[in-house]
N, C-alpha and C positions, 0 to 999 in steps of 0.2 A: 600479487593481489590476493586478498582474503577470499576464502571460500564462502560461498552464500549458503550457509546452513539451512535457512529457511526455505530456500529453493529446493535444496536437496531433500528436506523433509517432505514438501509437498509432492515432489516427483515420485517420491517413495510411497505416496498414498497416505501419508500421515497428516495430522492437523497441527498446523502452526498457530500459536497464540501470541498476540502483540498488544501494544498500547498505543493509541492515538496521543501524541504529545504536542499540544497546541499552546504550550507555555514555553517561553524562550529560556530554557534552563538545561544546560548540560547535566546538572546534578540529577534531575528527575530522570533523564535518559539513563544515567548510571545506576539509578535505583531500580528502575525497570529491569535492567540486565541482571542486578543482584538478586531481584525476586525470582529470576528464572524464566522470565518471557523470552520468547524465541526472537522477536524483532521489536524494534522501536520505529513506529511510523510517524515521522516528524511532519507535523501538518502546517506546511508553508502556504496552504490555501487560507484557512481560517485563523491561523496563528499569526502574531505580530513579528515574528522573528525575521531578521534580515539575513543575507548570505553569510556574513561572517559568524553570527550566532549559530546558524544552521551547521556551518563547518565544525564549530566547537561541540555541537551536539552530536555530530557524526563521530567526532573523535572519542567522546564519552562512551559511545556504543562500542567502538573498537576496544576500548579499555576492558569492557566486561564481556567481550565476545558475544554480543547481541547484534543482529543484523540491522544495520541502518538503512532504512527506507524513507523516502520523502514523497508527500504529496504536494505536487507541483501545481501552482495556480493556473499557470497559462501554457497552452500547447503550442509553444514557439521553440524551435530547435536550439537556439542559443541560450534560452532560459533553462531548458532541460539539462543542456550540456553542463552548465555550471555546478548543478548539484551532483552530477555524476562524476565531474572531475575532482570534487571535494572528497570523494570516497563512497558516496551512497552506493549501495549494492543493487539499487532499484528505484523506481519511480512509479507513483500512481497519479494518473491524470483524471481529473473530473470533467463532467459536462462534455463528454464525447458522444456526439449525436449521429455520426455517419461513418461509413467505411473509410473516407478520406480522412477523417479526423484521426482514426485509429492508425492508419497507415503512416500518418505523420509522426505520431508517438513511436512507432517501431523504428522507423528510419532515424529519428532523433537520438534513440537509445543505442542503437547497434552501429558499430563501425562497418566500413565497406569490407566485403562486397554485399554484406546483408542490408545495411544502412548508410547513412551519410554523416555520422557523428565526426566532427572535427577532432584531430589528434594533436596532442602536445604532451610534453613532460609536466605532469600535474601531480597532485597529492595521491590520486587514485592509482598511479603507477610509480609511486616513490620518486617522482620528478625525473623518471627515465634512468635512475641510477643502478637499478638492480637487474637489468636484462634487457634484451632487444625489444623495442616497442612492438614489433610485429608479433611476438609471443603474447605481449600484453593484450593486443588487440583480440586475438583468438580467445584469450582467457576471459576477457571482459564480455565478449559476445556470449560466452557460456554462462557466466556467473550472474550478469545483471538480470533483474526481475522486471518484466514489463507487465504492469497492472493497469487494466482499463476499467473505468467506472461507469456504470450503467445507472442513470437516475432521472432521466426525462422520458416523456412519452415518445418523443422522436427516436431516441435510442432504442426503446422497446420495439418500435415499428421496423427499425433498421437492424435489429440484432441478428437475424439470419445472415445478412450481408457482412456485418461487423466480424462475425465469427469465422468467416473465411479469410481473414487477414493472417498471413503466416507472421510468427514471432510472438503472438499474444501468450504470455504465460499463465495469466489468471484474469478472471472477470469478477470485479467487485461490484456488489448491488448495494447502492446507498439508500437504505430504507427511509431516511428522513425526507430527502428531497424527492424520492419516488412517491412517498405519501402525498407530498405537496402537489406534485404534478398530477396526481390522480384525484385531487380535490379533497383529500383527508389530512390536512395540514397537521403535522406533529402527531399523527395517530399511526405510527409505524406498525402497531399490533391490530389495526382494524382488520377484519376478515377480508375484506376486498383487497387490502394491501398484502396480507399474507397469501391469499389466492394468487395474486400476480407474481409474488416472489417464488412461489411454488412453480408456476408456469416457467419463469425464467430460468430457474436452477435446472429444471428438467432439460430445457432447450440447450442450455450451455453444456451441461454433462453430456448430452447426446453428441455434441460437437467435439467432445474429447477434452474440454477444458475445465480445470477446477475453478471452484468459486469461493468468493470471500465476502464478508459483510461484518457489521458491527453488532455486538451484543452487550446490553447495559445491565442486565440482571439475570438471576439464575434460571427463571422460566424461558426468556428468550434464548440464553445460551443452549439449554437443552434442546429447544426447537431447532435452532440452527444446526446443532450436531446431528439431529435426526434428518434434517434437510440434506446433509451431506456436505456442508461447507467445510473447506480445508484451510482457511484463512480468516480467523476470528479475531476482531479487534475490540478491545475494551477502551475506555477513555481516562486519561490521566485525571481530569477534573472530577469526573464521576468517582474514580477510585479514591481521591482525597476527600470528597464530600461524604461518601458512603462511610469510610473509616472514621472521619471527624464527627459525624452525627452519632455513630454507634458509640464512640468513646464519651461524647457529652451525655448521652442518654444514661450510659453506665455510671458516669461520674456524678450526675446530678440525682440518680435513683428514681 
């Protein structure tokens, strides 16, 4: 099983940078790796890609040695299982509102005795060809990254309980949906939203967990680094739009 270099980086106190890829394209994942990003976060929540396309995108990440992660739309064990069996080295689950929601994620990602993930010869363990499955189980439980996403007021209210769940590797704050939940739709930089993010970050860090979020521009990126985020995501569409607009501005004078 591949080493999860992104998880290693975060555990070492370093910051990992990645790209949300919500376009069904293995080529974009490969480019993300060539650019030097630590991980590709394949967005199977907002993206249109199906399971087979996701598997090819994970393969593309493997080719360029960038960590393949998947944001999974539904908190259902057998749904989460399929992305991990493809070779994803971690999952991020949105819309987690309670301690029970998060416990289900951890159980779905980890094999027994920690969780209840089903075991089979699959791509993630080279179809069982290269060693005992028992060794793979131990390694998978070490390598896979469990990311829980906080983006609703219910989750904010339940955060203290959520943070008691063993097995959480990272807490991701979703500023877009959080701003909407707070009544400031689309205003992720609104002072009240920023105040809430600061509060959440302090609470999460006090519980000994690293934090992640998304940053679209230089000012937000600087702020996120100052706030202590260790998992920062750009967006593939934003990357294309920004470079495209800059090029056209230059070309047209």
